[in-house]
Every structure is written in structure tokens, then in C-alpha cells.
TORZA-378272 format. One line per 4 residues: number of its first residue (from 1); for each residue x, y, z of C-alpha. Coordinates in Angstrom, 2 decimals, always signed. Layout:
BEGIN
NUM> X:Y:Z; ...;
END
This chain:
BEGIN
1> +31.52:-105.20:+67.06; +28.71:-106.67:+69.08; +28.03:-103.26:+70.50; +27.65:-101.59:+67.25;
5> +25.13:-104.05:+65.86; +23.10:-103.88:+69.05; +22.99:-100.15:+68.54; +21.78:-100.44:+65.21;
9> +19.13:-103.00:+65.61; +17.89:-100.72:+68.76; +17.90:-97.67:+66.28; +15.78:-99.77:+63.76;
13> +13.68:-100.82:+66.23; +13.05:-97.32:+67.09; +12.06:-96.44:+63.43; +9.99:-99.55:+63.00;
17> +8.14:-98.30:+65.94; +7.57:-94.86:+64.77; +6.42:-95.83:+61.32; +4.34:-98.70:+62.65;
21> +2.80:-95.79:+65.11; +2.58:-93.01:+61.81; +0.90:-96.02:+60.07; -1.75:-96.45:+62.76;
25> -2.34:-92.59:+63.00; -2.95:-92.69:+59.28; -5.45:-95.32:+59.26; -7.32:-93.51:+62.34;
29> -7.32:-90.43:+60.26; -8.71:-92.00:+57.29; -11.30:-93.94:+58.98; -12.11:-90.35:+60.54;
33> -12.30:-88.60:+57.36; -14.51:-91.50:+55.79; -16.64:-92.09:+58.41; -16.83:-89.20:+60.72;
37> -16.29:-85.90:+58.20; -16.85:-87.86:+55.24; -20.07:-85.83:+54.18; -18.10:-82.52:+55.17;
41> -15.20:-83.06:+52.75; -17.09:-84.62:+49.90; -19.59:-81.68:+50.18; -15.99:-79.32:+50.17;
45> -14.62:-81.16:+46.80; -18.25:-80.91:+45.02; -18.00:-77.37:+46.07; -14.56:-76.76:+44.56;
49> -15.20:-79.12:+41.35; -19.13:-78.32:+40.66; -21.75:-75.61:+41.17; -25.15:-75.08:+40.13;
53> -25.30:-71.77:+37.98; -28.32:-69.64:+37.77; -29.28:-69.20:+34.11; -31.22:-65.76:+33.73;
57> -34.14:-65.52:+31.61; -34.66:-63.13:+29.13; -36.89:-60.00:+30.03; -40.06:-59.49:+27.96;
61> -40.76:-56.59:+25.92; -42.71:-53.62:+26.89; -45.04:-52.31:+24.27; -46.90:-49.27:+23.66;
65> -50.77:-50.12:+22.85; -49.96:-49.86:+18.77; -47.23:-52.22:+19.26; -44.22:-50.09:+19.05;
69> -41.36:-50.81:+21.57; -40.87:-49.01:+24.66; -38.48:-51.25:+26.36; -36.40:-53.99:+25.56;
73> -33.38:-56.06:+26.33; -30.30:-56.14:+24.29; -27.04:-57.57:+24.27; -24.04:-55.15:+24.90;
77> -20.47:-56.23:+24.56; -17.23:-55.04:+26.42; -13.79:-55.88:+24.21; -10.56:-56.55:+26.54;
81> -6.97:-57.48:+25.68; -5.17:-60.11:+27.21; -1.65:-59.52:+26.09; +0.06:-62.32:+27.61;
85> -1.23:-64.74:+25.34; -0.13:-63.15:+22.22; +2.85:-64.16:+20.96; +5.36:-61.09:+20.39;
89> +5.53:-61.62:+16.39; +1.83:-61.88:+16.04; +1.49:-58.82:+18.27; +4.17:-56.94:+16.15;
93> +2.59:-58.07:+12.61; -0.91:-56.91:+13.66; -0.69:-53.97:+15.84; -1.12:-51.27:+13.22;
97> -3.89:-52.85:+11.22; -5.88:-53.69:+14.44; -5.50:-50.11:+15.85; -6.60:-48.79:+12.46;
101> -9.74:-51.18:+12.07; -10.81:-50.23:+15.78; -10.29:-46.47:+14.56; -12.52:-46.65:+11.77;
105> -14.98:-48.33:+13.93; -15.05:-46.60:+16.60; -14.04:-43.31:+16.10; -10.85:-42.42:+18.27;
109> -7.56:-42.15:+16.43; -5.63:-44.92:+15.57; -2.70:-43.96:+17.51; -4.92:-44.11:+20.49;
113> -5.66:-47.74:+20.12; -1.88:-48.28:+19.26; -0.96:-46.60:+22.33; -3.36:-48.55:+24.66;
117> -2.15:-52.21:+22.97; +1.38:-51.53:+23.53; +0.99:-50.59:+26.91; -1.02:-53.52:+27.85;
121> +2.30:-55.68:+26.18; +4.19:-53.87:+28.05; +3.00:-54.26:+31.28; +1.76:-57.58:+30.54;
125> -2.10:-56.73:+31.26; -4.37:-59.82:+31.10; -7.50:-57.46:+30.91; -7.16:-54.04:+29.17;
129> -10.43:-52.64:+28.27; -10.33:-51.88:+24.49; -14.17:-51.01:+23.96; -17.40:-50.58:+25.94;
133> -20.95:-51.30:+25.14; -20.64:-52.53:+21.34; -23.91:-54.01:+19.90; -24.01:-57.52:+18.23;
137> -23.11:-56.16:+14.70; -20.21:-54.14:+15.99; -19.05:-56.93:+18.09; -18.94:-59.48:+14.89;
141> -16.74:-57.00:+13.16; -14.25:-56.65:+15.88; -13.89:-60.55:+16.15; -12.91:-60.38:+12.48;
145> -10.08:-57.59:+12.87; -6.30:-58.35:+12.84; -4.92:-60.22:+15.39; -8.42:-60.73:+17.46;
149> -9.73:-63.17:+14.75; -7.01:-65.43:+16.11; -9.23:-65.98:+18.96; -8.91:-65.46:+22.78;
153> -5.46:-67.67:+23.30; -3.58:-66.64:+20.06; -5.15:-63.34:+19.40; -5.84:-61.87:+23.04;
157> -9.38:-61.07:+22.67; -11.59:-61.51:+25.54; -15.10:-60.67:+25.42; -17.88:-59.74:+28.32;
161> -21.39:-59.91:+27.32; -24.28:-58.20:+29.36; -27.66:-57.82:+28.61; -28.95:-54.30:+29.13;
165> -32.51:-53.04:+29.15; -32.95:-49.92:+26.50; -35.62:-47.52:+25.84; -36.36:-46.74:+22.14;
169> -38.19:-43.42:+22.98; -35.16:-42.14:+24.66; -36.05:-39.47:+27.32; -39.88:-39.26:+26.21;
173> -41.90:-41.21:+29.39; -38.61:-42.27:+30.68; -39.75:-42.11:+34.35; -43.42:-43.81:+33.03;
177> -41.52:-46.44:+31.48; -39.43:-46.83:+34.71; -36.97:-49.74:+35.38; -36.06:-52.26:+38.03;
181> -32.72:-52.14:+39.62; -31.01:-54.22:+42.33; -28.42:-52.78:+44.88; -25.54:-55.05:+45.94;
185> -27.41:-56.52:+48.87; -30.14:-57.96:+46.26; -32.71:-55.16:+47.33; -34.87:-54.13:+44.01;
189> -35.86:-50.75:+43.61; -39.11:-50.94:+40.99; -40.20:-47.74:+39.19; -42.72:-46.85:+36.31;
193> -44.32:-49.60:+33.98; -41.00:-51.84:+34.01; -41.28:-51.97:+37.81; -45.03:-52.26:+38.27;
197> -45.53:-55.26:+35.74; -42.07:-56.85:+36.57; -43.70:-60.25:+37.51; -44.96:-60.51:+33.89;
201> -41.76:-59.28:+32.46; -39.04:-61.14:+34.79; -39.85:-64.76:+34.02; -38.65:-67.55:+35.98;
205> -34.99:-68.27:+36.60; -33.43:-71.62:+35.34; -30.44:-73.61:+36.84; -27.61:-75.91:+35.10;
209> -24.69:-78.01:+36.84; -21.21:-76.77:+35.64; -18.02:-78.18:+36.68; -14.52:-76.46:+37.01;
213> -11.80:-77.07:+34.96; -8.52:-75.35:+34.12; -7.75:-71.67:+34.71; -10.87:-71.12:+36.59;
217> -13.27:-71.86:+34.02; -16.52:-73.73:+34.38; -17.89:-76.27:+31.89; -21.81:-77.58:+31.72;
221> -21.87:-81.29:+33.01; -24.31:-83.06:+30.38; -26.44:-81.91:+27.95; -29.83:-80.77:+29.71;
225> -30.18:-77.57:+32.26; -31.56:-78.86:+35.61; -34.24:-76.24:+35.40; -35.09:-74.70:+32.26;
229> -35.60:-71.11:+32.54; -38.93:-69.76:+31.29; -38.66:-66.30:+29.71; -40.79:-63.35:+30.49;
233> -43.94:-62.28:+28.94; -44.47:-59.40:+26.62; -46.44:-56.51:+28.03; -48.86:-54.39:+26.29;
237> -49.42:-51.15:+27.82; -51.93:-48.52:+26.98; -49.52:-45.73:+26.13; -49.99:-44.43:+22.86;
241> -46.67:-43.07:+21.19; -48.02:-40.41:+19.05; -49.97:-38.97:+21.91; -47.04:-39.29:+24.49;
245> -44.67:-37.45:+21.72; -47.59:-34.61:+21.63; -47.89:-34.26:+25.30; -44.22:-34.55:+26.07;
249> -43.04:-31.60:+23.44; -46.10:-29.55:+24.37; -45.53:-29.83:+28.41; -41.64:-29.26:+27.36;
253> -42.26:-26.11:+25.59; -44.52:-24.52:+28.01; -42.39:-25.13:+31.12; -39.19:-23.80:+28.99;
257> -41.67:-20.68:+28.30; -42.53:-19.95:+31.57; -39.12:-21.19:+33.32; -41.06:-23.32:+35.43;
261> -39.92:-25.61:+38.04; -41.67:-29.04:+36.95; -45.07:-30.06:+35.47; -46.99:-33.07:+34.10;
265> -49.73:-34.00:+31.58; -51.98:-37.02:+31.65; -54.30:-37.90:+28.60; -56.98:-40.81:+29.37;
269> -59.25:-42.55:+27.11; -62.78:-41.54:+28.57; -64.60:-45.00:+27.90; -61.98:-47.21:+28.97;
273> -60.01:-45.21:+31.57; -56.74:-46.23:+29.78; -53.96:-43.87:+29.93; -52.82:-42.96:+26.49;
277> -49.74:-40.53:+27.59; -48.33:-39.38:+30.79; -45.03:-37.10:+30.73; -43.30:-35.68:+34.09;
281> -40.66:-33.12:+33.54; -38.45:-31.45:+36.05; -35.99:-28.91:+35.94; -32.14:-29.52:+36.56;
285> -30.08:-26.99:+37.90; -28.76:-26.02:+34.57; -32.36:-25.10:+33.46; -32.62:-28.23:+31.35;
289> -36.14:-30.59:+31.81; -36.09:-34.29:+32.37; -38.35:-37.06:+33.57; -37.09:-36.32:+37.34;
293> -40.07:-37.80:+39.36; -43.38:-39.10:+38.62; -45.51:-35.97:+39.48; -48.87:-37.01:+37.70;
297> -49.28:-39.95:+40.28; -46.83:-39.33:+43.26; -47.17:-35.66:+44.02; -50.34:-34.80:+46.16;
301> -51.24:-30.92:+46.28; -53.81:-28.32:+46.92; -55.70:-28.26:+43.38; -57.19:-24.89:+43.96;
305> -59.95:-23.68:+41.34; -60.20:-27.37:+39.49; -61.64:-28.65:+42.92; -64.66:-25.97:+42.59;
309> -66.17:-28.62:+40.07; -66.47:-31.31:+43.00; -67.88:-28.61:+45.69; -70.63:-27.66:+42.92;
313> -71.56:-31.44:+42.22; -72.31:-31.71:+45.95; -74.17:-28.59:+46.21; -76.19:-29.46:+42.63;
317> -76.80:-32.98:+44.17; -78.30:-31.87:+47.51; -80.38:-29.00:+45.58; -79.07:-26.45:+47.82;
321> -78.65:-24.44:+44.99; -79.18:-24.68:+41.18; -77.23:-23.32:+38.35; -79.54:-20.11:+37.86;
325> -79.32:-19.47:+41.33; -78.03:-15.91:+42.21; -75.02:-15.49:+44.70; -73.75:-11.91:+45.94;
329> -70.04:-11.96:+45.71; -69.99:-8.80:+48.00; -67.47:-6.75:+46.32; -65.15:-9.52:+45.56;
333> -64.39:-10.42:+49.28; -66.46:-12.83:+51.99; -65.26:-13.17:+55.46; -65.47:-16.26:+57.57;
337> -64.65:-15.13:+60.94; -61.20:-13.69:+60.73; -60.38:-15.00:+57.27; -61.19:-13.58:+53.99;
341> -61.82:-15.27:+50.97; -61.12:-12.83:+47.94; -61.57:-12.98:+44.03; -59.10:-12.65:+41.41;
345> -60.80:-9.47:+40.13; -60.63:-6.36:+42.04; -64.03:-5.38:+43.54; -65.58:-8.81:+42.57;
349> -68.34:-9.69:+40.10; -71.13:-8.48:+42.12; -74.41:-10.63:+41.99; -74.18:-13.54:+39.40;
353> -75.85:-16.94:+38.76; -74.09:-20.03:+40.04; -73.22:-21.21:+36.55; -71.60:-17.67:+35.85;
357> -69.66:-17.81:+39.38; -68.39:-21.29:+38.21; -67.40:-19.94:+34.55; -65.58:-16.92:+36.05;
361> -64.04:-18.75:+38.75; -65.49:-16.72:+41.62; -63.59:-18.21:+44.76; -66.27:-16.02:+47.16;
365> -69.20:-17.36:+45.32; -68.27:-20.98:+45.60; -66.92:-20.43:+49.38; -70.10:-18.70:+50.19;
369> -72.39:-21.33:+48.71; -70.67:-24.47:+50.52; -70.17:-22.44:+54.08; -73.59:-21.02:+54.22;
373> -75.31:-24.18:+53.23; -73.36:-26.69:+55.20; -71.87:-24.91:+58.12; -74.23:-26.40:+60.67;
377> -73.65:-29.94:+59.27; -70.04:-29.95:+57.75; -69.99:-33.62:+57.71; -72.71:-33.73:+55.14;
381> -70.46:-31.95:+52.48; -67.38:-34.08:+53.48; -69.48:-37.30:+53.23; -70.72:-36.43:+49.92;
385> -67.12:-35.97:+48.79; -65.89:-39.32:+50.44; -68.93:-40.98:+48.71; -67.84:-39.79:+45.38;
389> -64.33:-41.62:+45.74; -62.03:-38.48:+46.36; -60.74:-39.55:+49.99; -59.00:-42.75:+48.53;
393> -56.11:-44.13:+46.56; -56.70:-45.34:+42.95; -54.72:-48.32:+44.06; -52.63:-48.40:+40.92;
397> -49.81:-51.11:+40.14; -47.13:-48.23:+40.11; -45.63:-47.57:+43.34; -45.52:-44.37:+45.22;
401> -48.94:-43.08:+44.77; -49.77:-39.83:+46.77; -52.49:-39.97:+49.79; -55.68:-37.81:+49.02;
405> -56.31:-35.52:+51.98; -60.29:-34.99:+52.87; -60.26:-33.89:+56.13; -63.39:-34.75:+58.19;
409> -64.83:-32.55:+61.04; -63.19:-33.14:+64.20; -59.68:-34.12:+62.57; -56.75:-32.69:+63.08;
413> -56.41:-29.26:+60.89; -60.37:-28.68:+61.06; -61.71:-25.69:+61.63; -64.37:-22.97:+61.45;
417> -62.91:-21.97:+57.95; -62.34:-25.40:+56.50; -65.54:-25.41:+54.50; -64.78:-22.01:+52.57;
421> -61.35:-23.20:+52.07; -61.96:-26.62:+50.98; -64.69:-25.30:+48.62; -62.41:-23.67:+46.06;
425> -59.21:-26.16:+46.55; -57.40:-25.39:+49.55; -56.76:-27.67:+52.81; -57.86:-30.57:+50.40;
429> -55.03:-32.64:+48.39; -55.31:-34.37:+45.55; -52.68:-35.81:+42.99; -53.02:-34.67:+39.40;
433> -54.29:-38.32:+38.29; -56.83:-38.59:+40.98; -58.31:-34.96:+39.76; -58.39:-36.28:+36.27;
437> -60.43:-39.30:+37.28; -62.97:-37.09:+38.79; -63.03:-35.25:+35.69; -63.25:-38.30:+33.51;
441> -65.94:-39.48:+35.36; -67.97:-36.39:+34.44; -67.21:-36.95:+30.77; -68.10:-40.25:+30.86;
445> -71.63:-39.41:+32.12; -71.01:-40.10:+35.86; -68.89:-43.42:+35.59; -65.73:-43.40:+37.51;
449> -63.15:-45.70:+36.07; -59.88:-46.78:+37.47; -57.11:-45.55:+35.45; -55.32:-48.20:+33.63;
453> -51.84:-48.80:+32.04; -51.90:-52.34:+31.06; -53.74:-53.56:+28.02; -52.36:-57.21:+28.03;
457> -50.02:-59.75:+28.41; -48.75:-61.84:+25.43; -46.64:-64.79:+25.17; -45.63:-64.36:+21.62;
461> -48.74:-64.04:+19.57; -50.73:-65.91:+22.45; -52.62:-63.72:+24.82; -52.00:-64.78:+28.37;
465> -54.21:-62.01:+30.02; -56.48:-59.44:+28.68; -57.25:-56.57:+31.03; -60.72:-54.60:+30.65;
469> -62.29:-51.31:+31.84; -62.31:-51.45:+35.98; -65.24:-49.23:+37.38; -64.62:-47.65:+40.48;
473> -68.09:-46.16:+41.07; -70.75:-46.90:+38.39; -72.51:-43.20:+39.30; -70.75:-40.53:+41.49;
477> -74.12:-38.29:+41.07; -77.32:-37.80:+39.07; -77.65:-37.88:+35.79; -79.08:-34.44:+36.01;
481> -76.36:-32.81:+38.13; -73.96:-34.53:+35.63; -75.88:-32.80:+32.66; -75.50:-29.45:+34.38;
485> -71.77:-29.49:+35.11; -70.95:-30.81:+31.84; -72.90:-27.57:+30.43; -70.78:-25.50:+32.64;
489> -67.46:-26.90:+31.75; -68.12:-26.52:+28.28; -69.13:-22.66:+28.87; -65.71:-21.96:+30.66;
493> -64.07:-22.31:+27.47; -66.91:-21.40:+24.94; -68.35:-18.02:+26.55; -66.62:-14.67:+26.51;
497> -66.35:-14.30:+30.42; -65.17:-17.96:+31.00; -61.67:-18.07:+32.44; -60.89:-20.52:+29.31;
501> -62.20:-19.00:+26.89; -58.74:-17.98:+25.43; -58.17:-21.49:+24.47; -61.85:-21.57:+22.35;
505> -61.72:-22.45:+18.65; -64.85:-22.70:+16.36; -63.19:-25.83:+14.59; -63.01:-28.23:+17.68;
509> -64.58:-28.30:+21.00; -63.32:-28.37:+24.37; -64.52:-28.27:+28.13; -62.94:-28.07:+31.21;
513> -61.70:-25.76:+33.92; -58.87:-23.63:+35.00; -56.93:-23.49:+38.44; -54.41:-21.22:+39.77;
517> -53.47:-22.14:+43.44; -50.94:-20.49:+45.72; -48.31:-21.85:+47.03; -46.21:-21.02:+50.41;
521> -49.39:-18.67:+51.20; -48.57:-18.93:+54.84; -45.66:-16.88:+54.25; -45.96:-13.15:+54.56;
525> -43.23:-12.61:+52.25; -44.79:-11.56:+48.96; -41.26:-12.64:+47.04; -41.88:-16.37:+48.22;
529> -45.57:-16.63:+47.22; -45.43:-19.20:+44.12; -48.26:-20.70:+41.93; -49.46:-24.01:+40.53;
533> -51.41:-23.32:+37.33; -53.58:-26.20:+36.26; -55.97:-26.68:+33.28; -58.38:-30.07:+33.79;
537> -60.69:-31.11:+31.27; -61.89:-33.36:+28.19; -62.63:-33.21:+24.33; -64.63:-32.95:+22.26;
541> -67.14:-31.16:+24.47; -69.80:-33.39:+23.62; -69.24:-37.37:+23.61; -65.77:-36.90:+24.74;
545> -63.01:-39.25:+23.62; -60.20:-38.22:+26.01; -59.55:-36.17:+29.23; -56.75:-34.35:+30.03;
549> -54.85:-32.64:+33.11; -52.02:-30.05:+32.94; -50.26:-29.16:+35.97; -47.43:-26.57:+35.94;
553> -45.55:-25.75:+39.16; -43.89:-22.55:+39.82; -44.13:-20.32:+36.71; -41.98:-17.60:+36.52;
557> -44.43:-15.00:+37.87; -43.03:-11.99:+35.69; -43.96:-14.19:+32.80; -47.30:-15.40:+33.76;
561> -48.96:-17.87:+36.38; -52.46:-18.23:+35.77; -53.93:-21.66:+34.87; -55.53:-20.48:+31.61;
565> -52.59:-18.74:+30.23; -49.76:-21.45:+31.71; -51.24:-24.64:+31.46; -54.55:-24.25:+29.31;
569> -52.33:-23.57:+25.85; -50.75:-27.04:+26.60; -54.26:-28.75:+26.86; -55.11:-26.60:+23.48;
573> -52.08:-28.18:+21.69; -52.62:-31.53:+22.81; -56.34:-31.50:+21.79; -55.41:-29.85:+18.64;
577> -52.95:-32.35:+17.39; -55.03:-35.44:+18.46; -57.94:-33.80:+16.23; -55.65:-33.36:+13.25;
581> -54.39:-36.65:+13.45; -57.26:-38.76:+14.22; -60.29:-36.45:+13.43; -63.91:-37.59:+14.24;
585> -65.67:-38.84:+11.21; -68.88:-36.40:+11.97; -66.32:-33.25:+11.93; -63.70:-33.85:+9.29;
589> -65.70:-31.88:+6.40; -66.21:-29.00:+8.94; -62.57:-28.97:+10.15; -60.62:-25.98:+8.65;
593> -57.14:-25.10:+9.28; -56.44:-21.35:+10.22; -53.08:-19.91:+11.13; -55.27:-17.64:+13.34;
597> -56.60:-20.89:+15.29; -53.57:-23.24:+14.80; -50.25:-22.57:+17.14; -47.21:-21.78:+14.92;
601> -45.58:-25.02:+15.34; -48.67:-26.91:+14.42; -49.42:-24.43:+11.37; -45.55:-25.25:+10.05;
605> -46.29:-28.98:+10.13; -49.70:-28.80:+8.69; -48.40:-26.65:+6.03; -45.72:-28.74:+4.90;
609> -47.78:-32.00:+5.33; -50.03:-30.81:+3.06; -47.75:-29.55:+0.30; -46.99:-31.21:-3.04;
613> -43.05:-31.86:-2.69; -40.71:-32.56:-5.56; -38.07:-31.63:-3.44; -36.79:-32.75:+0.33;
617> -38.51:-30.00:+2.46; -36.56:-28.18:+5.25; -37.90:-30.06:+8.49; -35.21:-28.51:+10.99;
621> -36.95:-26.81:+14.09; -39.81:-29.48:+14.01; -40.83:-31.96:+16.50; -39.17:-35.16:+15.43;
625> -42.52:-37.14:+15.28; -43.78:-34.15:+12.73; -40.74:-34.44:+10.86; -40.84:-38.46:+10.77;
629> -44.25:-38.26:+9.62; -43.41:-35.72:+6.58; -40.71:-37.43:+5.26; -41.99:-40.91:+5.34;
633> -45.14:-39.95:+3.76; -42.63:-38.56:+0.64; -41.10:-42.16:+0.56; -38.12:-41.39:+2.07;
637> -36.67:-43.60:+4.91; -35.53:-41.98:+8.25; -32.67:-42.60:+10.55; -32.92:-40.74:+14.00;
641> -30.47:-39.83:+16.49; -31.23:-38.27:+19.75; -34.55:-37.00:+20.96; -36.66:-33.68:+20.87;
645> -36.77:-31.35:+17.90; -35.17:-31.52:+14.66; -31.47:-29.49:+15.18; -29.83:-31.01:+11.51;
649> -30.92:-33.01:+8.57; -28.15:-34.73:+6.28; -30.10:-33.90:+2.95; -31.69:-30.56:+2.10;
653> -33.58:-29.37:-1.15; -32.58:-32.11:-3.41; -34.96:-33.99:-5.56; -36.98:-36.41:-3.66;
657> -36.47:-39.10:-6.31; -32.71:-39.30:-5.77; -33.08:-39.73:-1.92; -33.28:-42.77:-0.26;
661> -32.27:-41.88:+3.35; -32.09:-38.73:+5.43; -30.55:-38.74:+8.78; -32.08:-36.31:+11.29;
665> -30.38:-35.33:+14.29; -32.64:-34.31:+17.49; -31.96:-31.86:+20.08;
END
């Protein structure tokens, strides 16, 4: 008995000792956690229960110069279904009416939605996608549908809200309007106006403290944000929606006609440097055209005969020739060492004045003028080009500006034939916008302006920043030279021998220069020879309001490739419609509209716009902008889907007084 009690006591002592050791260990550990690792564990606790969330500010709107929306942020909603939270009785009662409601709103058969929801219920799916990308009004309707009206717990509706950037103009100026995108690493890609002016548009992020609650959800702590977000400013660009639409469709039609690879158009306001339209279209493998790249700003290439203007300005400034000087074109061939400069006209033009040489675009005459007068001092010619600003980038806010190339004597690639080749637009390289900037300076009496895309920045109705014209060069050359070349550019169009005479109209004036540049001319295979067709100029010829350049790459040679034929008509169409929509006061009375002068599409628009309509006119085949103008002027509301020409209209040949709304479907 004593032995048994002794063993029991011994075991109790052992247990008590172990408990004491364990208690000491717990105390030591608690002390260690509190004093040594306390901060670490407190931070871990806070990280799992409290977290600072970023509040994304609303991005500002991007507007055209007249206040039309170019880009805006809108909410889009994805609707999902949590089948687990819905009771079987509620599901059976509401499955059919819910499916029918979804079908009526979203367009798919009711059986599609019933099958989707039953499958989700059978699989206990908590996140089945029902609808994607709904706008706010559709989202509000869906929330009121049978079953979903019971809310997230009983009705199983799960709503995801996203903010997306939308472009009301659709594909028109898509690349120029641009975007800002972030990849998974957080790196940003910024394109066009959206990218260039993101500092104004994006605003300042805010932050808020939230606490983790049940089921992985987070609840704000307190009533205030730690940092309030500041919404982005609204940005007003210089783009004119009407001119943009005109430029886009004029370019698109010509690209399709000549089956060209790509092309661009820029329209600039002469006195301010404001870019009113910029369109860039490239061909897909399927033969369709879309805004693939910003060719107008980013693509530097040999300008061809449009560069003859720059060469002639240099020669006139240095007084090595005058417009009345006689040049012998030597039967259309001018040999420089082992190379030959040729005219497009077989046999050349013989002896002619410098003025006529420019008007007929004689390569040999211009090459001969520059080579013979500068071969002993080539740097004199190049320095003059550089002093006029042709060797410098324009410094645009939009990224990706192409680099101009004006070689200097001694540079890599410079040779004895460089002067002759540079004179008519080879061995030099400019972007379309850089070329247009020079032509705009000629139109603006010598003042070279930096092209401008930004008009002002606003916060609601308050102007934060206002942007004025920026002068690159107050005078690129003398007033005497400006006057002479302005007359020559006008004669290119007005005189019968001028390369641009096919564009002439007695009802409105234009001035400019054609350009036809060979691509891949190093290859000896004639089948690989391609062309760039250009027309650069301004209108009206006297007191110009707008300058414009049209560049079309690789037109189908079997259809045509000369600048006057390919790019010139786009220039004329743009000038024509701008004249018609905003005519000059002193030319209103003299403006007559004849079918022999106006192109077919414009004549159709003009005729319809001036008819006295009692019944709804047929606008199918017209551009969307023209059709909207005609119908709205008749007091009819217009709803538009798509972009481009009118493919279908919902109401035709009905009494106007009985029609309130017409839906136009554009191709």
C-alpha cells in the first residue's frame, strides 16, 4: 500500500514538474512575442484585418474643339449567378420568368438562359456568367428581374462593375484619339491624345482604410477616406468633328478605289497651327481599312516632289535664280556623274522658266538649279534648309514622332549626287506633318507654327490651362520669296500646264504641290517598284484658312499612282466640303454648285439638303455625317449605329410630320 502511494506521488510530481516547465515556456514565449516579435505579429494581424485600398479617380473627358465627346469613361456591368445561395423553391418558381426576361433584354433565346442557370444550379456554381458589359440602364433592369430582385443572398445575383473608356466617334480618328493601357507589370502604353494628355486626364488617386469581415469582404472603417481622390480634368483638343469626318471618308474612299496599302490626311488651321483633322488608315489582310498606325506623325519617308518647294525657297533666298530665269531641261535628262535625273515626260520640257519648271514639276530643272549653284558649297544649301527648321523634330506631345533626315556634307551617305537627289525629294526624309508644317508656314506668310492638338484644359466650366499658338520660326524666309512661291503654288492648280490643274475649280481656290515618290527604287525588278502619292497645299489660295496634306502609300499601279490623280482628289473633296459647310463671307454670293464641278457624293448631299421635303428622303449610300445633317434639319431625331456610310434606314418615303425618330445603320 505504501509503495503504491509512493508511486502515485512520484507521478504527480513528474506531472506537476512538466506542467511547471510548460507554464514557464508559455510565459517566456508570450514575453518573446510581446517584446521581441510584437511589432511583427501586430503588423500581420493588421494586414489580415485592415488594409488601405486605392480609390481610382474618374478620368476626365476628351472633347473636340466644339465640345463633342471624343473619349469618356462609362460604367459597364457583368452579371453573374451564385447558385448556392438560392433556395430550391425560389429557383424553381423563378427560373422560367427570369430566363424570359433575360431573353427579351439581351436577345438570346430564353432556352439559352434557362439551360445556363440550371447547369449552374446542378454544378453548385457560385460565379456563372450571365451577361457581360451591360450599360447602366440595362443593369438597373436586370436587378428588377424575377429572382434577381431578391438580392445577392436570396436571388444569387452577383454584380461586377468596371469603368471602361469609350470613343463616341467609333473608328473615326481611333488612333489619333488613342488610349492608355497598363500591362500586368504595371507598365503603361500611351497612344494618341489620350496618351499625350494623360497627366491632365488621369487625376490623382485616393485611398481608404477598410477592415476585413466575413466571407472575405471588406468594410470601410470610419466615414472619411484617408486621401480623397481628385478627378481628372477635361481636355479640349483642337480636332473638329465635322472636318475629321470629311477627311476620314474622303481618304477611305480613295484608298479603296486605288487598293492602296495605307494613307493619311492632316488638316491644319493656318493662323493658329491647330490640327483640325488627322486620319490614318491601313489595310488589313482582308482588304478593309482601319486606324492601324499614326502614319501622319510617325512615318518619316522621302517626300518626293513636294520637297521641290523647299529647294526653290533656298535658291530664291540666295538669289541664284529668279522665277523668270530660263532652265534647259536637256530633253528630260540631267546627268550627274554616273547617275541620271529624269523627267516623267518623255523628251523633257526643253527650255522653260523656273516658274513653269516648278508648275510642271520638272525633276531635271530643279536638280540642275540646285546642283549647279551649290556643288562648290553644298553646306550653304543644307544650312539654309536647317535654318528653316526642316532638320528638327516638332516636339509633339504625342509619342512616336518620326525623325527628319537632312544629310550634311561629310555625313554617312553623302555623295556627289546628293544635292541633285535632295533637290527633288530623295535622300531626305520627313513625316507628313513635318512637310505640312513647312507648307503651312508658306500659307502663313513665313511664320512657322508648331502643330497643336490641345486647346484648353477645364475643371467643369473653369479653365485651368489655355494654350495659344507656338511659333517655331517667325520668318522662314523673306516676304519677297514668300510672295513668289505662293504665286507658283497657286499656278500649279490654276494654270493648264500645272500638275494640279485637274483639281481646279472656278468656284473656290486652292494652292499646292503634287508629289509622286518611288519606293524600293534600288531594286532592279520593275515589279517591286512602288509609289507614294502626295498632295500638300492650302485653301483658299488667297488669305488661306486651312493647310492640308494627303499621303497615300502603294496605290495599285494598274489603277494609277500620280499624286495629282491619287491624293489630289482627296484634298479637293476636303476643301470642297469645308467650303460648303463654312463658306467665306466674301465668296458666298459667287459660290455656284454645278455637277461638273462637285464630285458625285457631294452633289447627292447638296441636292438633298436643298430640296423642300414633305416626305422622308432616301439617304442610303451617304456618309453618316451628311445623312444626319439632312434629317435633323427636317426636324427628325436620328439614332445611329455603326460608322461609315448609311447601309439601311428604318423609315423611308413617309410623311415627315408622322415621323419622330429614324434609325440609321452605318456600314
